[in-house]
C-alpha positions as CSV (number, residue, x, y, z in Angstrom):
1,X,-0.2,-9.8,-12.1
2,X,-1.8,-8.6,-8.9
3,X,-5.0,-6.7,-9.0
4,X,-5.2,-3.3,-7.2
5,X,-7.4,-5.0,-4.5
6,X,-4.9,-7.8,-4.0
7,X,-2.1,-5.3,-3.8
8,X,-4.0,-3.2,-1.2
9,X,-4.6,-6.2,1.0
10,X,-1.0,-7.4,0.9
11,X,0.1,-3.8,1.6
12,X,-2.1,-3.3,4.6
13,X,-1.0,-6.6,6.1
14,X,2.6,-5.6,5.5
15,X,2.1,-2.2,7.1
16,X,0.0,-3.0,10.1
17,X,-1.2,-6.6,10.1
18,X,-4.5,-5.1,8.8
19,X,-5.3,-3.0,11.9
20,X,-7.4,0.0,10.8
21,X,-6.7,1.7,14.1
22,X,-2.9,1.4,13.9
23,X,-0.7,4.3,14.6
24,X,3.0,4.4,13.7
25,X,6.1,6.5,13.0
26,X,5.7,8.4,16.3
27,X,2.0,9.0,15.6
28,X,2.7,10.5,12.2
29,X,1.2,7.5,10.3
30,X,-2.3,6.1,10.7
31,X,-4.8,3.4,9.5
32,X,-4.0,0.0,8.3
33,X,-2.0,1.5,5.5
34,X,0.1,3.6,7.8
35,X,-0.2,6.7,5.7
36,X,1.3,10.0,6.6
37,X,-0.8,13.2,6.2
38,X,1.6,14.6,3.6
39,X,1.3,11.4,1.4
40,X,-2.5,11.5,1.7
41,X,-2.6,15.2,0.8
42,X,-0.4,14.5,-2.3
43,X,-2.7,11.7,-3.4
44,X,-5.8,13.8,-2.7
45,X,-4.4,16.5,-5.1
46,X,-3.4,13.9,-7.7
47,X,-6.4,11.6,-7.9
48,X,-9.3,13.7,-6.4
49,X,-11.3,10.7,-5.2
50,X,-14.1,11.8,-3.0
51,X,-15.3,9.7,-0.1
52,X,-18.6,7.8,-0.7
53,X,-21.0,7.6,2.2
54,X,-20.9,5.5,4.3
55,X,-17.2,5.0,4.3
56,X,-14.3,4.6,6.8
57,X,-10.9,6.3,6.7
58,X,-9.4,2.9,5.8
59,X,-11.8,2.4,2.9
60,X,-11.2,5.9,1.5
61,X,-7.4,5.5,1.7
62,X,-7.7,2.1,0.1
63,X,-9.1,3.7,-3.0
64,X,-6.0,5.9,-3.1
65,X,-3.8,2.9,-2.7
66,X,-5.6,1.3,-5.7
67,X,-5.0,4.4,-7.8
68,X,-1.3,4.5,-6.6
69,X,-0.8,0.9,-7.6
70,X,-2.6,1.3,-10.9
71,X,-0.3,4.2,-11.8
72,X,2.8,2.0,-11.4
73,X,1.7,-1.5,-12.1
74,X,2.8,-1.6,-15.8
75,X,6.4,-0.6,-15.2
76,X,7.2,-2.1,-11.8
77,X,6.9,-5.3,-9.8
78,X,4.3,-5.2,-7.0
79,X,7.1,-5.4,-4.4
80,X,8.8,-2.3,-6.0
81,X,5.5,-0.4,-5.8
82,X,5.1,-1.4,-2.2
83,X,8.6,-0.2,-1.5
84,X,7.9,3.1,-3.2
85,X,4.9,3.4,-0.9
86,X,7.0,2.5,2.1
87,X,10.1,4.8,1.5
88,X,8.3,7.5,-0.5
89,X,10.2,7.2,-3.8
90,X,11.1,4.7,-6.4
91,X,14.0,2.5,-5.3
92,X,15.5,-0.9,-6.3
93,X,16.8,-3.9,-4.4
94,X,20.4,-2.8,-5.1
95,X,20.1,0.5,-3.3
96,X,20.8,1.2,0.3
97,X,17.3,2.4,1.1
98,X,15.7,-0.9,0.1
99,X,14.2,-2.4,3.2
100,X,14.8,-6.2,2.9
101,X,12.6,-7.1,5.8
102,X,9.7,-5.1,4.5
103,X,10.1,-6.6,1.0
104,X,10.1,-10.1,2.5
105,X,6.9,-9.4,4.5
106,X,5.2,-7.9,1.4
107,X,6.2,-10.8,-0.8
108,X,4.8,-13.3,1.7
109,X,1.4,-11.5,1.7
110,X,1.5,-11.2,-2.1
111,X,1.8,-15.0,-2.4
112,X,-1.1,-15.4,0.0
113,X,-3.3,-12.9,-2.0
114,X,-2.5,-14.4,-5.3
115,X,-3.1,-17.9,-3.9
116,X,-6.5,-16.9,-2.6
117,X,-7.6,-15.6,-6.0
118,X,-6.5,-18.8,-7.8
119,X,-8.4,-20.9,-5.2
120,X,-11.6,-19.0,-5.9
């Protein structure tokens, strides 16, 4: 099973190749996690994690990604949680909104993250 840290690293590589200054979705998504303001606002209300100085936006958002993953890790596969993050709701590989290319990218980074922890 992936840890929240491993999940976050695989997710950020999937979303932006790890670029903390990345902008996407016509400037509606930012940071290496490509979060939208409305997603972050929802997470702020849900988890109420305050920033700890000194911190970056990416570090603060990562803590929310850890919480998001931890909420779903017992009932879903990591790729399903990543897809929920990506499309904004729970979905499955058999539904039209499942993004096959995104899933493949995430799975490749998941393998790398899990390989790094077993090599340690």
